[in-house]
C-alpha positions as CSV (number, residue, x, y, z in Angstrom):
1,X,94.3,93.3,70.2
2,X,96.6,91.5,71.9
3,X,97.9,92.5,76.0
4,X,100.4,91.5,78.2
5,X,100.1,92.2,81.7
6,X,103.7,92.6,83.2
7,X,103.7,91.7,86.7
8,X,106.7,91.8,89.3
9,X,105.0,89.0,91.7
10,X,102.0,86.5,90.4
11,X,100.7,85.5,93.9
12,X,97.1,86.1,95.9
13,X,97.0,89.6,96.4
14,X,94.6,92.7,95.2
15,X,96.8,93.4,92.1
16,X,96.8,90.2,90.9
17,X,92.8,89.7,91.6
18,X,92.3,92.6,89.7
19,X,94.3,91.2,86.9
20,X,92.5,88.3,86.4
21,X,89.1,89.6,86.3
22,X,90.1,92.4,83.6
23,X,91.8,89.9,81.6
24,X,89.2,87.3,81.4
25,X,87.0,90.4,80.7
26,X,90.0,91.7,77.6
27,X,89.5,87.6,76.3
28,X,85.4,87.4,76.8
29,X,85.5,90.5,74.2
30,X,87.8,88.8,71.9
31,X,91.5,90.1,73.1
32,X,94.3,88.0,73.4
33,X,96.2,88.2,77.1
34,X,99.2,87.1,78.3
35,X,101.0,87.5,82.1
36,X,104.1,88.0,82.8
37,X,106.1,87.8,86.5
38,X,109.4,88.3,87.1
39,X,108.2,85.8,90.2
40,X,107.1,82.4,90.5
41,X,103.8,82.5,91.1
42,X,102.1,80.8,93.8
43,X,99.7,78.1,93.5
44,X,96.3,79.7,94.2
45,X,96.6,82.5,92.0
46,X,97.4,79.6,89.0
47,X,94.6,77.7,90.3
48,X,92.3,80.8,89.6
49,X,93.7,82.3,86.4
50,X,91.2,81.9,83.3
51,X,92.7,78.7,81.8
52,X,92.3,81.3,78.7
53,X,95.4,83.5,79.7
54,X,98.8,82.3,78.8
55,X,101.2,82.6,81.3
56,X,105.0,83.2,81.1
57,X,108.0,83.3,84.0
58,X,110.9,85.4,83.7
59,X,114.4,84.7,85.2
60,X,113.9,86.5,89.1
61,X,113.5,90.3,89.4
62,X,116.1,91.6,87.9
63,X,117.4,93.2,84.9
64,X,119.8,90.6,83.3
65,X,120.0,89.8,79.6
66,X,118.5,86.7,80.1
67,X,115.5,88.7,81.0
68,X,115.3,90.9,78.3
69,X,115.6,88.4,75.8
70,X,113.2,86.2,77.3
71,X,110.7,89.2,76.8
72,X,111.1,90.2,73.5
73,X,110.8,86.5,72.3
74,X,107.5,86.9,74.2
75,X,106.5,90.3,72.3
76,X,107.8,88.7,69.5
77,X,105.7,85.8,69.9
78,X,102.4,86.9,70.8
79,X,102.7,90.0,69.2
80,X,102.1,92.1,71.2
81,X,99.9,95.5,71.1
82,X,99.8,96.6,74.8
83,X,101.6,95.8,77.9
84,X,99.9,96.9,81.1
85,X,102.8,97.1,83.6
86,X,101.3,96.6,87.2
87,X,103.8,98.0,88.8
88,X,104.1,101.2,88.2
89,X,106.9,102.6,90.7
90,X,110.6,99.9,90.6
91,X,112.5,100.3,88.1
92,X,113.4,97.0,86.9
93,X,110.0,96.0,84.9
94,X,109.8,99.0,82.9
95,X,114.1,98.8,82.0
96,X,113.5,95.5,80.6
97,X,110.5,96.5,78.8
98,X,111.9,99.1,77.2
99,X,114.9,96.6,76.2
100,X,113.1,94.0,75.1
101,X,110.4,96.2,73.0
102,X,113.0,98.2,71.0
103,X,112.0,98.6,67.5
104,X,108.8,97.0,68.3
105,X,105.5,99.0,67.8
106,X,103.5,98.5,71.3
107,X,102.3,101.1,74.0
108,X,103.1,100.5,77.5
109,X,100.6,101.9,79.7
110,X,101.9,101.7,83.6
111,X,100.2,101.5,87.1
112,X,100.7,102.6,90.6
113,X,98.6,100.5,92.2
114,X,99.3,102.8,96.4
115,X,98.6,106.2,97.6
116,X,102.2,108.2,95.6
117,X,103.1,109.6,98.6
118,X,104.3,107.0,100.8
119,X,104.9,103.1,100.8
120,X,106.0,100.2,102.5
121,X,109.7,101.4,102.7
122,X,108.8,104.8,103.8
123,X,106.6,103.7,106.7
124,X,108.9,101.4,107.6
125,X,111.6,104.0,109.0
126,X,108.8,106.0,110.0
127,X,108.1,103.7,112.5
128,X,111.6,102.9,113.6
129,X,112.0,106.6,113.5
130,X,109.0,106.7,116.3
131,X,110.0,103.8,118.6
132,X,113.9,105.0,118.8
133,X,115.4,107.2,121.2
134,X,118.9,107.3,120.8
135,X,120.0,110.5,118.8
136,X,122.2,108.9,116.6
137,X,119.9,106.1,115.1
138,X,117.0,108.9,114.9
139,X,119.6,110.7,112.8
140,X,120.8,107.4,110.2
141,X,117.1,106.9,109.9
142,X,116.8,110.5,109.0
143,X,119.1,110.6,106.4
144,X,117.7,107.3,105.0
145,X,114.3,107.8,104.9
146,X,115.1,111.2,103.1
147,X,117.4,108.7,100.8
148,X,114.5,106.4,100.3
149,X,112.1,109.6,99.3
150,X,114.4,110.7,96.5
151,X,115.1,107.2,95.1
152,X,111.6,106.3,95.4
153,X,110.6,109.3,93.8
154,X,113.2,109.5,91.2
155,X,111.5,106.0,90.6
156,X,108.5,106.9,89.5
157,X,109.4,109.1,87.1
158,X,111.5,107.3,85.6
159,X,108.4,104.7,84.8
160,X,106.3,107.5,84.0
161,X,108.8,109.0,81.5
162,X,109.4,105.7,79.7
163,X,105.0,105.1,79.7
164,X,102.8,106.4,76.9
165,X,100.2,106.7,79.6
166,X,100.7,106.8,83.7
167,X,97.7,105.3,85.5
168,X,96.8,106.4,89.3
169,X,93.2,105.1,90.9
170,X,91.9,108.3,91.9
171,X,91.7,112.1,90.5
172,X,92.9,112.8,94.3
173,X,96.3,111.2,93.3
174,X,96.8,113.2,90.4
175,X,99.0,116.7,92.7
176,X,100.0,113.9,95.4
177,X,101.7,112.3,92.3
178,X,103.5,116.0,90.9
179,X,104.2,116.8,94.4
180,X,106.0,113.6,94.8
181,X,108.1,113.0,91.3
182,X,108.5,116.8,90.3
183,X,106.9,116.0,86.7
184,X,105.8,119.2,85.1
185,X,103.2,118.3,83.7
186,X,100.3,115.6,83.9
187,X,100.1,114.9,79.6
188,X,100.8,110.9,80.9
189,X,98.5,111.0,83.4
190,X,95.0,108.8,83.5
191,X,93.1,108.3,86.4
192,X,91.5,104.1,86.3
193,X,89.7,103.0,89.4
194,X,90.0,98.8,89.9
195,X,87.1,96.7,89.2
196,X,84.6,95.1,91.8
197,X,86.4,91.7,91.8
198,X,83.4,89.4,92.9
199,X,80.0,88.6,91.5
200,X,77.1,90.2,93.2
201,X,73.6,90.5,92.6
202,X,71.2,93.6,91.6
203,X,68.3,93.5,93.8
204,X,68.8,95.6,97.0
205,X,66.0,94.6,99.0
206,X,67.2,90.4,98.3
207,X,70.7,91.3,99.6
208,X,68.9,93.4,102.7
209,X,67.6,90.3,103.7
210,X,70.8,88.3,104.6
211,X,72.2,90.8,106.9
212,X,72.9,89.5,110.2
213,X,74.8,91.9,113.4
214,X,78.1,91.5,112.5
215,X,81.4,93.6,111.9
216,X,83.7,92.6,109.3
217,X,87.7,93.1,108.6
218,X,88.8,92.0,105.4
219,X,92.3,92.1,104.7
220,X,96.2,91.6,105.6
221,X,96.9,91.4,109.4
222,X,100.0,93.3,110.0
223,X,101.2,96.5,111.4
224,X,103.0,98.7,108.4
225,X,99.7,99.5,106.6
226,X,96.6,97.3,107.9
227,X,96.6,98.7,111.5
228,X,94.5,96.0,112.7
229,X,94.8,96.2,116.6
230,X,92.9,99.7,116.0
231,X,90.2,97.6,115.1
232,X,90.7,95.6,118.7
233,X,90.7,98.7,120.4
234,X,87.5,99.9,119.0
235,X,85.6,96.8,119.5
236,X,87.0,96.7,123.4
237,X,84.4,99.9,123.0
238,X,81.6,98.3,121.3
239,X,81.0,95.0,122.6
240,X,79.6,94.8,126.2
241,X,77.7,97.9,124.8
242,X,75.7,95.1,121.9
243,X,75.8,92.2,123.5
244,X,73.9,90.7,119.8
245,X,76.6,91.9,117.6
246,X,80.1,90.3,117.0
247,X,83.0,90.7,115.3
248,X,84.8,89.0,112.3
249,X,88.4,89.3,111.2
250,X,88.8,87.8,108.0
251,X,92.5,87.5,106.8
252,X,96.0,86.4,107.6
253,X,99.5,88.2,108.4
254,X,102.6,88.8,110.5
255,X,100.4,90.2,113.4
256,X,97.1,87.4,113.9
257,X,98.9,85.5,116.6
258,X,99.6,89.2,118.6
259,X,95.8,90.0,117.8
260,X,94.6,87.2,119.2
261,X,96.6,87.3,122.3
262,X,95.7,90.9,122.4
263,X,92.0,89.8,122.0
264,X,92.3,87.2,125.1
265,X,93.8,89.9,127.8
266,X,91.4,92.3,127.1
267,X,88.6,89.9,128.0
268,X,86.5,89.6,124.2
269,X,84.3,87.1,124.1
270,X,82.3,87.7,120.5
271,X,85.4,88.3,118.2
272,X,86.3,85.6,115.5
273,X,89.5,85.2,113.5
274,X,88.8,83.5,110.7
275,X,92.1,83.4,108.9
276,X,92.2,83.7,105.2
277,X,89.3,83.2,103.7
278,X,87.2,83.9,100.5
279,X,85.6,87.2,101.9
280,X,82.2,86.6,99.9
281,X,80.0,85.1,102.2
282,X,80.8,87.3,105.3
283,X,80.2,90.4,102.7
284,X,76.9,88.9,102.6
285,X,75.4,88.7,105.9
286,X,77.6,91.6,107.0
287,X,76.4,94.9,108.3
288,X,79.7,96.7,108.8
289,X,82.5,97.2,107.4
290,X,85.6,98.7,109.4
291,X,89.3,99.2,107.9
292,X,91.9,101.5,109.8
293,X,94.9,101.7,107.5
294,X,97.7,103.9,108.0
295,X,98.1,104.6,103.9
296,X,96.1,102.8,100.7
297,X,96.0,102.7,97.6
298,X,92.4,101.5,96.4
299,X,91.3,98.9,98.7
300,X,88.9,96.8,96.9
301,X,87.7,95.5,100.1
302,X,85.6,98.5,100.4
303,X,83.3,98.9,97.0
304,X,83.3,95.0,96.9
305,X,81.5,95.4,100.9
306,X,79.6,97.9,99.2
307,X,77.9,96.0,96.6
308,X,76.9,93.7,99.1
309,X,75.0,96.6,101.3
310,X,78.2,96.8,104.2
311,X,78.2,99.9,105.1
312,X,82.0,101.2,105.5
313,X,83.6,102.9,108.4
314,X,87.3,103.5,107.1
315,X,90.0,105.7,108.3
316,X,90.2,108.8,106.3
317,X,94.3,108.3,106.3
318,X,94.3,108.7,102.4
319,X,92.6,110.7,99.6
320,X,91.2,108.2,97.1
321,X,89.2,106.8,100.3
322,X,86.6,110.7,100.1
323,X,86.3,109.3,96.7
324,X,84.3,106.3,97.6
325,X,83.1,106.7,100.4
326,X,80.7,110.0,101.3
327,X,80.4,110.4,105.1
328,X,76.9,110.3,106.8
329,X,75.7,109.2,103.7
330,X,77.0,106.0,102.0
331,X,79.3,105.0,105.2
332,X,81.4,106.6,107.9
333,X,85.0,108.2,107.4
334,X,87.4,109.1,111.0
335,X,89.8,112.4,109.7
336,X,93.1,111.9,111.6
337,X,93.6,114.1,114.9
338,X,96.8,115.3,114.0
339,X,97.8,112.2,112.4
340,X,96.3,110.3,115.3
341,X,93.4,107.7,115.1
342,X,90.6,108.1,117.3
343,X,89.5,105.1,118.2
344,X,86.6,106.5,120.5
345,X,85.0,108.4,117.7
346,X,85.3,105.5,115.6
347,X,82.8,103.8,118.2
348,X,80.5,107.0,118.7
349,X,79.9,106.5,114.8
350,X,79.6,103.1,114.6
351,X,77.6,103.0,117.6
352,X,75.0,105.4,116.3
353,X,74.8,103.3,113.5
354,X,74.3,100.0,115.5
355,X,71.4,100.9,117.5
356,X,69.3,102.3,114.4
357,X,68.2,100.6,112.1
358,X,66.5,102.4,109.8
359,X,69.5,105.2,109.3
360,X,72.0,101.6,108.7
361,X,69.5,100.6,105.8
362,X,69.5,103.8,104.0
363,X,73.2,104.0,104.3
364,X,73.3,100.3,103.1
365,X,71.5,101.5,100.1
366,X,73.5,104.2,98.8
367,X,76.3,101.9,99.6
368,X,75.3,99.7,97.0
369,X,73.9,102.4,95.0
370,X,77.8,103.6,94.9
371,X,79.4,100.9,94.3
372,X,77.9,100.8,90.6
373,X,80.8,102.9,89.6
374,X,83.5,100.7,90.2
375,X,81.5,97.7,88.2
376,X,84.1,95.3,85.9
377,X,81.6,96.8,83.1
378,X,82.6,101.0,83.8
379,X,86.1,100.0,84.7
380,X,86.8,97.9,81.4
381,X,85.2,100.1,79.6
382,X,87.8,102.9,80.8
383,X,90.4,100.7,79.7
384,X,88.9,100.0,75.8
385,X,88.9,104.2,75.9
386,X,92.7,104.3,76.8
387,X,93.1,102.0,74.3
388,X,91.9,103.6,71.4
């Protein structure tokens, strides 16, 4: 079987890491795998790519005849049976792909890696609306939001119509997808989660022996989605109460320097900004993981941390998180209060774990067990069933 992953970008991100891990597994099972991206790849992701994967670059993110011809030549040369379109929202990849594959016998599976009902563009408009006091600007932004909503909805509907199957990351997203796109029947929808992309060990007792009094945040540092300033607000309420614990921020982004200044102004002492690092060593030693995103698709940091016995403490702003985390069983979920994040509630719930080592260990064991549902073996089996 010959499989091609179609990417908008090929840089160091969650979608790309999932693509690399799945591609390597398909190769191990005897498939031939290619990756095609519209935009030039980063050196970091190329260094991590399995050398057996064949990589091709198209001529920019557009619907040009050059891109269509290039992709058609690749499909024919590689004798592609299946294309996994990793960008299930923008119309450009599916438009080029359908033109390029005309008359060829192949199947197209498109994947949406986020919550269907929101995205970065819509959230940017909502943020701007909340910050303006000008009625005229508010009206323009409201009109822009409505237009963006319908363009996004139509684009997602278009990709769905042009695909043989459309993959969502959670059962809970099916209703959101149907409502957002106005698709009448879910005949093409399939749910396959993302797999854990890091190595981990099976023995829980060995994992437990590594643990320290550390809380970690892993991810991009931005305002639109991740809202890492909330993590700082929670830590402000915890630091003095627990002098033997520390908070480690792993990641980089546009808000990093601002958050470092915020931490300094608040006089926080036991907070470390590590920048962009491989999170594996941090999962190994951490006891708690905190994630306060405004929206997500399927954040891999949660099951990957759980695989190392890290108990997740998360904001329940997106439905898929309730698939992964069972509140008070293998983690903590703070539900929105009037669409707002409650830092005091999060700090209080985390505090109960930080002062109760027995309960923390029980939840860590349950987290480890839950992570097995997202192993590469389980997820790749779901893909093979779809292929068949």
